[in-house]
N, C-alpha and C positions, 0 to 999 in steps of 0.2 A: 723479793726473796725467791730463790730457786728451791724447788723441792724435787727430790728424786724418789720415785715410788717403785717398789718391786712388787708386782702383782703376779699371783699364780696364773697358770694358763687359762683356767676357766673364767676367772674374774677379768683378766685381760681381754679375752674374747668377748665377754659380755659388754665391757666398756667400749670396745671398738665398734661393736654392732649397734649399740644405742647411740653413740656419737654419730656414726655414719647415717643412721636412720633419721636423726634430728638435723642432719646437715651441719654438724659441728666437727671441729677437730677434737682429738682426744683431750688436748690441753684445755680447750674451751669448755668441753663437757665437764671435766673434773673441776674446773674453776666454778662453774655454775652449781654443781653439786655441793661444793664446799661453802659457797655463798649462801645457798639455801639452808644448809645444815647450821651454819653460824647464826643466820637470821632466826631460825626456829629456836635455837638455844637462847638467844638474847631476848626474844619476844615470848616470854612465858605467860602471856595473858591470853584470855579467850579472844577470838576474833569478834569484832563489833557486831557482826550479823548474829552470832550466837548470844552475845550479851543482850541484844535488843529483842531476841525472839520471845514472843509472848505466848507461844503455844497455839493450839488449834481450839477456838472457842466452842466448837460443837463436840469435841472429844470428851468422853467420860473419863475422869481421872482413874488411873489403875487402882488407886487406893479403895475405890468403891467396891471392888470385887474381893476384898480381903475377907469379908464375912462368909464368902462362899468356900474358902479354903478349909480343908479337913485337918483336924489335929493329927499330928504324927502318932502312929501306934506305939512306936518305941523311939526313944531319944537316942540317936547314934553316938552322942557325945557323953553319955553317962557312963 
């Protein structure tokens, strides 16, 4: 499939610069961006590293500090 893109001057300049910096043609850069975008949309699950993360065993849970919080003087939503 062929796609024709009309980019404004600023975006066009940014795409050219990033593609050149990474040693890619503009077409290759845009293809990689689209592949990455589609992959992220299709993969709506957490990365396995995040799923497997067990936390830091020596870290005190933030819930332990809730008793130190002060009650609000006035409820802003009343």
